[in-house]
N, C-alpha and C positions, 0 to 999 in steps of 0.2 A: 773454246769448242770441245765437246766430246761426242765420238761417234759411237752410236748405238743401233744396232741391227739395220745398218745402212742409212741411218738418219744422223745428220750432223746437227747436234743441239747447242745452241748458245746458252751458256750457263754464266749468269752473273751472282757474285756473292758480296755482301757487305757485313760488315761487323764481325764481333768474335764472340765466343762462347758456346753454349749448347746450340745445336742447330734447329733451325726451323725451314721445311720446305715449303716455299710459297708458290702457288701456281696462279698465274694472272687470269684476267678476264679478257673479253674481246679487243680491248684496245691494246694488248700486249704489255709487256713488263714496264712498269712506270715506278722506278724505285725512289722516285722524289715524292711519292704520296706520303703525308705525314705519319701515317701509322707504321708504314715500312721504315721509315727514318728511325722512329721511336723503337720499334723491335730491334734495329740494327745498333742501337746505342748499348743493348744489353745482351743480344744473341747474334748468332752467326745465320744470317737470312742467305739461303740458297734459292735462287729464282731463275728456273729455266725458262727459255722462250719455247712456247708449244711449237711442234711441227707446223711449217708454214707461217710462222710469226718471226719478227725480228731477223736474225740471219740464220734461224733454223730451217733446215730443208723440209721438204714434204715428199717423201717417197710415195709413189703411186699405190702401194700395199696398204698404206694407212686410210681407212675409211670408216672409223668409228672411235667413240671415246674409249672404248675397251682397248683398242690397239694403242692409244696414247697412254693410258694407265699401265700397260706392260712395258712400255718404254721407260716410264718414270719408276717402275719397279726395278728395272735393270740399273737405271740412274743412281737409285737409293743404294743398290749394291756396290756399285764402283765408288760411291763416294763414302761408303762406310756408315750409312745411316740404318743401323741395325734397329733402333728404337728412336722415333723422331716425333716432334710436333709438326702436323700437317695443316697449313691454312690454304683454302681455295676459295677464290673470288669469281663470281659469274660462272663462265665456262669452266674455269679452273676449280670451282667449287663441285661440279659435276665430276670432273676427273678425280678430284680428291675423293668424293664419295665412292667411286667405283674402285679405287685404290683401298679404301677401308673396308669393302666387302670381300676383298681378296685377302688381305694380310692384316687384319684388325690387331693382331699381336705385335706388329711392328711400330704401331701407332700410340705414343703417350697420350696426346691430345689431338682432337680433330675439331677445326673451326670452319665452317661453311658460310661464306659472306654473300647472300643473294644468288644460292647454286642454280643459274639458268639450266634448264633441262632435266633436273632431278625430279621424278614423279612423286609428288606428295599428296596428291589429291585421291579421289575415289578412282576407280578403275575406269568408269563409264563416262567421265568428264574430262575434258582438256584443261591442264593447268595453264597453258599459254594458248589462247584462242589462235585459229589459223588466221 
């Protein structure tokens, strides 16, 4: 557990080597997924549970993806991730995209896997129907 801005974050790590920050989807951290196991064979996978997931707390002040992105920027500082690869799945992809817009110079590679919430279509059409 790491405390950042009044938020208790559960952080799980697997493997050794150059770090990859992995941001999970709506089902939470599932470190037994085959692609995570493969990454952990050659890399250090750092997987925090988003605020409100797993054992991570959800303070009242967090009300946007932007807020979560700022928490993860502080996590990157605390863990010494000056430049790292970032993988985001589903809502984690949306958070990863937000991080990339704020500090692109800190990312070596960015992988977005089905980034739910990211606006990719034309401004006058919903990407995900109501």
